[in-house]
C-alpha positions in Angstrom: 113.7 -57.3 93.8 113.5 -53.6 94.5 110.3 -51.8 95.4 110.3 -49.8 92.2 110.5 -53.1 90.2 107.2 -54.2 91.9 105.3 -51.1 90.7 103.0 -51.6 87.7 104.6 -50.4 84.5 102.2 -51.7 81.8 99.9 -48.7 82.3 101.0 -45.4 80.9 99.8 -42.1 82.2 99.2 -40.9 78.7 97.5 -44.0 77.2 93.8 -44.6 77.4 92.3 -47.4 79.5 89.3 -49.1 78.1 88.3 -51.5 80.9 84.5 -51.7 80.9 82.4 -51.5 84.1 80.8 -54.7 85.6 77.9 -55.8 83.4 75.3 -55.6 86.2 76.4 -52.1 87.1 76.3 -51.0 83.5 72.9 -52.6 83.0 71.4 -50.9 86.0 72.8 -47.5 85.1 71.8 -47.7 81.5 68.4 -49.3 81.5 67.1 -47.2 84.4 66.7 -44.6 81.7 64.1 -46.8 79.9 61.9 -45.8 82.8 62.9 -42.2 83.4 63.3 -41.0 79.8 59.6 -41.6 78.7 58.5 -39.8 81.9 60.6 -36.8 81.0 59.4 -36.8 77.4 55.7 -37.0 78.4 56.1 -34.3 81.0 57.9 -32.0 78.5 55.2 -32.5 75.8 52.5 -31.7 78.4 54.4 -28.6 79.5 54.9 -27.3 76.0 51.2 -27.8 75.3 50.2 -25.8 78.3 49.2 -22.3 77.2 48.0 -20.7 80.5 49.6 -17.3 81.0 49.6 -17.6 84.8 51.7 -20.8 84.4 54.3 -19.5 81.9 57.1 -18.6 84.3 56.8 -21.7 86.5 56.5 -23.8 83.3 59.8 -22.4 82.2 61.4 -23.4 85.5 60.0 -26.9 85.2 61.2 -27.3 81.6 64.7 -26.2 82.5 64.7 -28.4 85.5 63.7 -31.5 83.5 66.3 -30.9 80.8 69.2 -30.3 83.3 68.1 -33.3 85.3 68.0 -35.5 82.2 71.5 -34.3 81.1 72.9 -34.8 84.6 71.6 -38.3 84.9 72.8 -39.1 81.3 76.2 -37.7 82.0 76.7 -40.0 85.1 75.2 -43.1 83.4 76.8 -42.9 80.0 79.5 -40.3 79.7 81.2 -40.8 83.1 80.0 -44.1 84.5 82.4 -44.1 87.4 83.9 -47.0 89.4 85.3 -46.6 92.8 88.4 -48.3 94.4 87.6 -48.2 98.1 89.1 -47.2 100.5 91.1 -44.9 98.2 89.8 -41.5 97.0 89.7 -42.7 93.4 87.1 -42.7 90.6 87.8 -44.5 87.4 85.7 -43.5 84.4 84.3 -46.4 82.3 81.9 -44.4 80.1 82.1 -42.7 76.7 84.5 -39.9 77.9 87.0 -42.6 79.0 86.9 -44.1 75.5 87.5 -40.6 74.2 90.5 -40.3 76.6 89.4 -37.3 78.6 91.2 -36.9 81.8 89.7 -38.0 85.1 90.0 -34.5 86.5 88.0 -33.0 83.6 85.3 -35.6 84.0 85.0 -35.1 87.8 84.9 -31.3 87.6 82.4 -31.5 84.7 80.1 -33.5 87.0 80.2 -30.8 89.6 79.2 -28.3 86.9 76.2 -30.4 86.0 75.1 -30.7 89.6 75.6 -27.0 90.3 73.5 -25.8 87.3 70.8 -28.4 88.1 70.3 -26.6 91.4 69.3 -23.3 89.8 65.8 -24.3 88.4 65.1 -26.2 91.6 65.8 -23.1 93.8 63.8 -20.9 91.3 60.8 -23.1 91.7 60.9 -22.9 95.5 61.4 -19.1 95.1 58.4 -18.9 92.8 56.2 -20.7 95.3 57.6 -18.5 98.1 56.6 -15.3 96.2 53.2 -16.8 95.5 52.6 -16.9 99.2 54.5 -13.9 100.5 53.6 -10.3 99.8 56.8 -8.4 100.1 56.6 -5.6 102.6 59.3 -3.1 103.6 60.8 -3.7 107.0 60.4 -7.5 106.9 64.0 -8.6 106.1 63.3 -12.3 106.5 60.9 -12.3 103.5 63.8 -11.2 101.3 66.2 -13.9 102.4 65.3 -16.4 99.6 65.8 -13.7 97.0 69.2 -12.9 98.4 70.1 -16.6 98.4 69.2 -16.9 94.7 71.6 -14.0 93.8 74.3 -15.5 96.0 73.9 -18.9 94.5 74.1 -17.5 91.0 77.3 -15.5 91.8 79.0 -18.6 93.3 78.0 -20.7 90.2 79.8 -18.2 88.0 82.8 -18.4 90.3 82.7 -22.2 90.2 82.5 -22.1 86.4 85.5 -19.8 86.2 87.4 -22.2 88.5 86.6 -25.1 86.1 87.8 -23.1 83.1 90.9 -22.1 84.9 91.6 -25.6 86.0 91.3 -26.9 82.4 93.6 -24.2 81.1 96.3 -24.8 83.7 98.8 -27.5 82.8 99.5 -28.2 86.5 96.1 -29.7 86.9 97.3 -33.0 85.4 100.6 -32.9 87.2 99.0 -33.0 90.7 97.1 -36.3 90.4 100.0 -37.9 88.6 102.3 -37.0 91.5 99.7 -38.3 93.9 99.6 -41.6 92.1 103.4 -41.8 92.2 103.3 -41.3 95.9 100.5 -43.9 96.4 101.9 -46.9 94.6 105.1 -47.3 96.6 103.1 -47.3 99.8 100.4 -49.8 98.7 101.9 -52.3 96.3 98.5 -54.2 96.1 96.8 -51.4 94.3 95.1 -52.3 91.0 97.2 -51.2 88.0 94.4 -49.4 86.3 94.5 -46.7 88.9 97.4 -45.3 86.9 95.1 -44.6 84.0 94.8 -41.1 82.6 91.0 -41.3 82.9 91.1 -41.9 86.7 90.4 -39.1 89.1 92.3 -39.1 92.4 91.9 -36.5 95.0 95.0 -34.3 95.1 94.8 -31.8 98.0 97.9 -30.1 96.7 95.9 -28.7 93.7 94.6 -25.3 94.9 92.2 -24.9 92.0 90.6 -28.3 92.6 90.3 -27.7 96.4 88.8 -24.3 95.7 86.3 -25.9 93.3 85.3 -28.5 95.8 84.9 -25.9 98.6 82.7 -23.8 96.3 80.6 -26.8 95.4 80.2 -27.6 99.1 79.1 -24.0 99.8 76.6 -24.2 96.9 75.2 -27.4 98.3 74.9 -25.8 101.7 73.3 -22.7 100.4 70.8 -24.7 98.3 69.8 -26.9 101.3 69.4 -23.9 103.6 67.3 -22.1 100.9 65.0 -25.0 100.3 64.4 -25.7 104.0 64.1 -22.0 104.9 61.6 -21.4 102.0 59.5 -24.4 103.2 59.5 -23.2 106.8 58.7 -19.6 105.9 55.9 -20.6 103.6 54.4 -22.9 106.1 54.6 -20.3 108.9 53.2 -17.5 106.7 50.3 -19.6 105.5 49.4 -20.5 109.1 49.4 -16.7 110.0 47.5 -15.6 107.0 43.8 -15.0 107.6 42.6 -13.8 104.2 43.1 -17.2 102.5 40.6 -20.1 102.7 41.6 -23.4 104.3 41.4 -25.1 100.8 43.8 -22.5 99.3 46.3 -22.9 102.2 46.1 -26.7 101.9 46.8 -26.5 98.2 49.8 -24.2 98.6 51.3 -26.5 101.3 50.7 -29.5 99.1 52.5 -27.8 96.1 55.5 -26.9 98.3 55.9 -30.3 99.9 55.5 -32.1 96.5 58.3 -29.8 95.2 60.4 -30.8 98.3 59.8 -34.5 97.5 60.7 -33.9 93.9 64.0 -32.2 94.9 64.8 -35.1 97.3 64.1 -37.7 94.6 66.4 -35.8 92.2 69.2 -35.7 94.8 68.9 -39.5 95.3 68.9 -40.2 91.5 72.1 -38.2 91.1 74.0 -39.2 94.2 73.0 -42.8 94.7 74.9 -44.2 91.6 
């Protein structure tokens, strides 16, 4: 029997694959929202009832953050619901988008859009806390670094979005992963047949738009991390140097900043752990 006859042929690149995810995995991903969703709803109701004028801008950032966080988690748990095939660079969608026969490339790049846009309100909240502590003065360049980072982050998000639109409009986007699969199967005959599914994402380094999007996303993550850590360090340093604030006020400001840092860390874990 020739090698080509050993390759799986009962999966078509153009036909949808409706294999469900393992029951325990689906249960954990779905029913976790029974805990998180009521918390989101209660928090949103409390925020909308808050009428303090001093809290309006920060309240807006919190509301946007909660909504984007909820949508991101819902996308991963219900729309995408990925399965891995280690040690290969493959994600197989088993969620709603797989049943609707969306391509694996589209689903993966859409996830990166959700994660990128989720970072905006988080950074704005840190920036708000930074401005609440720092009085901008001419000649002090370091106090303007977080503001510069916000503008750079926004610019790169727009570029990332344009890359996503370009990728979806380019017919070659589907050809690259198909060619990658065609190369992979002759080398590893024990690969599961469902990896040939149209709803599977496989990393294709030959795709310049995909690689550019991944690089931009990595840069966004780096900028976001640097901005958060820099803001926390500068706020802590400036509070320690400030002499016209009481100890109680300094303690409150530090508590707010570190609680925001913990909130951002929990958010990252909730998105990346699944």
